[in-house]
VEXSEDO-753039 format. One line per field, with one value per residue (C-alpha): residue number from 1; residue in one letter; x, y, z. Coordinates in Angstrom, 2 decimals. Example, Ala and Ser with C-alpha at 12.3 -4.5 7.8 and 13.67 -1.06 7.14 Angstrom:
2
i (1/2)
aa (A/S)
east (12.30/13.67)
north (-4.50/-1.06)
up (7.80/7.14)
//
This chain:
275
i (1/2/3/4/5/6/7/8/9/10/11/12/13/14/15/16/17/18/19/20/21/22/23/24/25/26/27/28/29/30/31/32/33/34/35/36/37/38/39/40/41/42/43/44/45/46/47/48/49/50/51/52/53/54/55/56/57/58/59/60/61/62/63/64/65/66/67/68/69/70/71/72/73/74/75/76/77/78/79/80/81/82/83/84/85/86/87/88/89/90/91/92/93/94/95/96/97/98/99/100/101/102/103/104/105/106/107/108/109/110/111/112/113/114/115/116/117/118/119/120/121/122/123/124/125/126/127/128/129/130/131/132/133/134/135/136/137/138/139/140/141/142/143/144/145/146/147/148/149/150/151/152/153/154/155/156/157/158/159/160/161/162/163/164/165/166/167/168/169/170/171/172/173/174/175/176/177/178/179/180/181/182/183/184/185/186/187/188/189/190/191/192/193/194/195/196/197/198/199/200/201/202/203/204/205/206/207/208/209/210/211/212/213/214/215/216/217/218/219/220/221/222/223/224/225/226/227/228/229/230/231/232/233/234/235/236/237/238/239/240/241/242/243/244/245/246/247/248/249/250/251/252/253/254/255/256/257/258/259/260/261/262/263/264/265/266/267/268/269/270/271/272/273/274/275)
aa (M/L/G/L/G/S/G/F/A/L/V/L/L/I/A/S/I/K/L/K/V/E/V/D/P/K/V/E/D/I/H/Q/A/L/P/N/L/D/C/G/A/C/G/F/A/G/C/R/Q/Y/A/K/A/V/L/N/N/A/E/L/L/G/K/C/A/P/G/G/P/E/T/A/A/K/I/A/D/I/L/N/L/N/I/S/E/S/G/P/P/R/R/P/I/V/H/C/R/A/R/T/A/D/K/T/F/F/A/T/Y/Q/G/I/H/S/C/T/S/A/N/A/L/A/L/V/Q/A/C/A/F/G/C/L/G/F/G/D/C/T/R/A/C/K/F/D/A/L/H/I/I/D/G/L/A/T/V/D/Y/D/K/C/T/G/C/T/A/C/S/K/A/C/P/R/N/L/I/E/M/V/P/F/T/R/D/Y/M/M/T/V/A/C/S/S/I/E/T/G/K/S/T/R/S/I/C/R/V/G/C/I/G/C/G/L/C/A/K/Q/S/D/V/F/K/V/E/D/N/L/A/R/C/D/Y/A/R/C/E/A/T/E/K/E/E/A/A/M/S/K/C/P/T/K/V/I/I/Y/R/G/K/N/P/P/E/P/P/K/P/V/K/K/P/A/T/A/T/K/A)
east (0.00/2.85/4.44/1.18/0.62/4.15/3.71/0.44/1.96/4.89/2.56/0.49/3.64/4.92/1.47/1.20/4.59/4.00/0.39/0.86/-0.83/1.16/-1.00/0.01/0.63/-1.28/-4.47/-4.07/-3.31/-6.45/-8.49/-7.35/-8.29/-11.86/-14.60/-14.81/-18.59/-19.08/-22.23/-21.94/-22.47/-19.38/-20.91/-18.66/-19.41/-17.21/-14.43/-11.64/-13.05/-13.33/-9.75/-8.50/-10.65/-9.65/-5.98/-6.41/-8.80/-8.29/-11.60/-13.35/-11.86/-14.57/-17.13/-17.12/-20.10/-19.78/-16.11/-16.75/-14.07/-11.80/-11.47/-11.05/-8.19/-6.48/-6.73/-5.48/-2.47/-1.74/-1.95/0.01/-2.88/-4.18/-7.95/-10.11/-12.74/-15.68/-19.28/-21.80/-22.71/-25.73/-28.42/-31.79/-35.11/-38.33/-40.85/-43.87/-45.20/-48.38/-48.61/-51.11/-54.00/-53.42/-53.73/-56.66/-56.47/-58.50/-57.79/-55.65/-52.48/-51.59/-48.94/-45.15/-44.01/-42.14/-42.70/-41.65/-44.27/-47.01/-46.19/-46.91/-50.52/-52.32/-55.18/-53.35/-53.08/-55.12/-52.11/-49.93/-47.04/-46.83/-44.70/-45.95/-44.23/-43.08/-39.43/-37.42/-35.35/-34.80/-33.52/-31.19/-29.63/-26.60/-26.37/-29.76/-30.52/-34.01/-37.11/-40.76/-42.66/-46.44/-46.36/-43.75/-40.05/-38.19/-34.48/-32.27/-29.87/-27.51/-26.74/-27.12/-23.90/-25.43/-24.65/-27.66/-28.82/-32.27/-32.87/-32.01/-34.28/-37.48/-39.64/-41.50/-38.36/-39.61/-36.17/-33.98/-30.33/-30.02/-26.92/-27.30/-25.70/-26.54/-27.87/-31.47/-33.22/-36.64/-38.46/-41.79/-42.66/-44.89/-44.52/-48.13/-48.93/-52.66/-54.91/-55.56/-59.09/-57.93/-55.11/-57.49/-59.79/-57.09/-54.48/-54.80/-51.31/-50.49/-49.55/-52.57/-50.54/-52.22/-49.11/-49.21/-45.58/-44.42/-46.12/-44.03/-40.64/-39.23/-37.35/-40.62/-42.44/-45.40/-45.05/-47.55/-49.71/-46.76/-44.75/-41.00/-38.09/-34.78/-32.48/-29.41/-31.04/-33.21/-31.78/-34.89/-35.21/-38.26/-39.88/-39.36/-40.64/-43.67/-44.23/-44.04/-46.51/-49.04/-49.05/-52.64/-51.67/-48.36/-46.50/-43.45/-41.39/-37.85/-35.79/-32.44/-30.72/-32.20/-34.66/-36.24/-39.90/-41.94/-43.05/-46.49/-49.15/-49.58/-53.07/-54.83/-56.01/-59.72/-61.70/-64.21/-67.84/-70.66/-73.18)
north (0.00/2.35/1.59/2.22/5.48/6.64/5.68/7.61/10.64/10.55/10.31/13.27/15.31/14.67/15.42/18.70/19.78/18.61/19.83/23.08/26.00/29.19/32.10/35.65/37.34/40.36/38.26/37.78/41.47/42.45/39.89/41.37/44.86/43.75/43.64/39.81/39.80/37.61/39.59/39.21/42.93/42.90/40.21/37.42/34.56/35.96/38.36/35.94/35.43/39.19/39.64/37.28/38.97/42.55/41.56/40.43/43.20/46.65/47.81/45.89/48.24/49.96/47.18/46.51/48.57/47.79/48.76/51.95/54.40/53.61/49.95/50.88/53.20/50.41/47.99/50.65/51.17/47.42/47.38/50.65/52.30/55.84/56.09/59.04/60.46/58.05/59.09/59.43/56.27/54.35/53.55/51.77/53.56/51.60/52.78/52.18/53.84/51.86/50.33/47.63/50.04/51.75/48.56/46.57/42.78/40.21/37.47/36.55/34.95/31.77/30.32/30.40/33.53/34.91/37.80/35.59/32.99/35.54/37.41/34.25/34.46/37.34/37.45/38.30/42.07/44.38/46.47/44.41/46.84/47.52/46.04/42.61/42.89/39.28/40.23/38.67/41.86/41.72/38.15/39.06/41.94/40.90/44.22/44.34/47.46/46.48/45.76/45.19/47.84/47.66/45.77/47.95/47.37/50.16/50.95/51.82/54.14/54.28/50.59/50.34/49.79/49.83/46.17/45.85/42.53/43.92/45.26/41.87/40.03/42.02/40.10/43.28/45.39/47.99/48.72/50.93/51.75/55.52/57.76/59.77/63.18/63.99/62.16/62.19/62.22/63.23/60.38/59.20/56.34/54.40/52.01/51.62/52.31/51.87/54.77/57.33/56.04/52.45/53.44/55.43/52.42/50.09/52.28/55.37/56.69/55.70/58.00/58.94/60.43/63.84/65.69/68.47/67.73/68.07/71.47/72.70/71.32/69.66/67.27/65.32/63.82/61.49/58.33/55.46/57.10/57.32/60.36/59.81/61.77/62.58/61.86/63.27/66.72/66.70/69.11/69.73/73.31/75.49/74.25/70.62/71.25/72.91/69.73/67.75/69.99/69.99/66.19/65.18/61.72/62.84/60.17/62.42/61.97/62.08/58.90/58.71/59.89/62.76/63.95/67.38/67.82/67.88/71.38/72.39/72.86/76.47/77.64/79.90/83.16/83.26/85.25/87.82/86.99/89.40/89.53)
up (0.00/0.86/-2.52/-4.38/-2.52/-3.29/-6.94/-7.32/-5.58/-8.00/-11.00/-9.76/-9.14/-12.67/-14.14/-12.23/-13.63/-17.20/-17.46/-15.58/-17.34/-17.11/-15.93/-16.72/-13.34/-14.64/-14.61/-10.88/-10.39/-12.32/-10.45/-7.15/-8.34/-9.12/-6.46/-6.85/-6.73/-9.82/-10.60/-14.39/-15.11/-17.37/-19.56/-18.28/-15.90/-13.15/-12.23/-13.15/-16.65/-17.04/-15.84/-18.57/-21.20/-20.39/-20.44/-24.07/-25.10/-23.59/-25.09/-22.30/-19.74/-17.71/-18.03/-14.27/-13.10/-9.36/-9.39/-11.34/-12.49/-9.54/-10.51/-14.18/-13.20/-11.22/-14.15/-16.56/-14.30/-14.32/-18.13/-18.50/-20.30/-20.27/-20.04/-20.95/-18.65/-18.48/-18.82/-15.99/-14.06/-15.28/-12.76/-13.09/-13.44/-12.94/-15.52/-13.32/-10.16/-9.60/-6.16/-5.23/-4.60/-7.97/-10.01/-11.34/-11.04/-12.94/-10.41/-7.41/-8.69/-6.79/-9.08/-8.91/-7.09/-10.08/-12.49/-15.41/-14.53/-13.85/-17.06/-19.04/-17.83/-19.51/-16.99/-13.76/-13.89/-16.09/-17.14/-19.45/-19.03/-15.28/-12.51/-11.43/-8.05/-7.61/-7.21/-10.05/-10.00/-6.24/-6.43/-9.29/-7.35/-5.28/-3.47/-1.70/-3.72/-4.85/-2.80/-3.54/-1.60/-1.77/-5.06/-6.78/-7.46/-5.67/-6.05/-3.08/-4.87/-1.89/-2.44/-6.22/-8.19/-11.66/-12.32/-14.75/-13.23/-12.40/-15.91/-17.38/-14.94/-15.59/-18.10/-19.04/-19.61/-17.15/-15.74/-17.91/-17.24/-17.52/-17.29/-14.09/-14.62/-10.99/-7.95/-9.16/-12.53/-13.79/-15.48/-16.86/-14.52/-16.90/-19.84/-20.97/-24.62/-24.10/-25.00/-22.30/-21.78/-21.38/-19.01/-16.78/-16.54/-15.19/-13.45/-11.29/-11.97/-15.56/-18.44/-20.57/-23.42/-23.13/-24.31/-21.70/-20.76/-24.37/-24.60/-21.67/-22.72/-25.83/-23.54/-23.50/-26.45/-26.81/-28.89/-28.98/-26.30/-23.89/-22.81/-23.08/-21.64/-23.32/-20.35/-22.08/-22.18/-19.07/-16.48/-14.32/-15.57/-14.92/-18.13/-17.16/-13.65/-15.23/-17.24/-13.99/-12.18/-15.04/-15.50/-14.61/-13.30/-11.72/-13.68/-14.14/-10.98/-9.63/-9.20/-7.42/-4.25/-2.23/-4.88/-4.30/-3.55/-6.77/-7.81/-6.63/-9.29/-10.31/-9.40/-11.80/-10.25/-9.59/-12.11/-10.96/-11.61/-12.02/-9.23)
//
């Protein structure tokens, strides 16, 4: 037995030497610079796979959303590269604001507790575009930055790293990754392309495509019965705040960290009437 054990040990030793795969030390250095969360935001299975890929293709630099510019700078230093100033961080916006009391339901769903499963059944929720609230996005997020609050997916922007996992998990594509030029952004929190009459009949807070926002600011436009915001140009100016205040369903809201109070609707002065 001792002879057999010694023989096998010798064979394994020789195999480990002969079959040893040389690893570029820079891969290990890059791997150490990464957050090692294996979240998949970069498009690779894990941080080690990304480290190997970015070593061979410098164009992949900056793909680590959780690490952000700081991690990109560390990797660039390892690779002796100069990187230009990166754009603003991308953060998720949920294009829905309907909570449980705002929605109309056809039936009580008692199936698999998953948005993907519920979305396959057309007769669960009257709005075919709104948040289902079963938490596929929350389970995809590794940073505890998403929670279902009263039937609505809600982002905790203090914890969010912009990893994109939530946007990929939503079966209705309600979560959009948007470049945040500041801590908060103005957005149209709806995705319904139903007519205004149909939307009013099934949701208390949905966009009715009235176009009042577009009349106040050209940052907004209405397409397919839905108001849309040009995030690259939206700076929350007086015109854009006017669009927010005049929205009849208050679907234009702020998303992000420490958003300001929405502007109060401007009241028209009372007109004098003859006695």
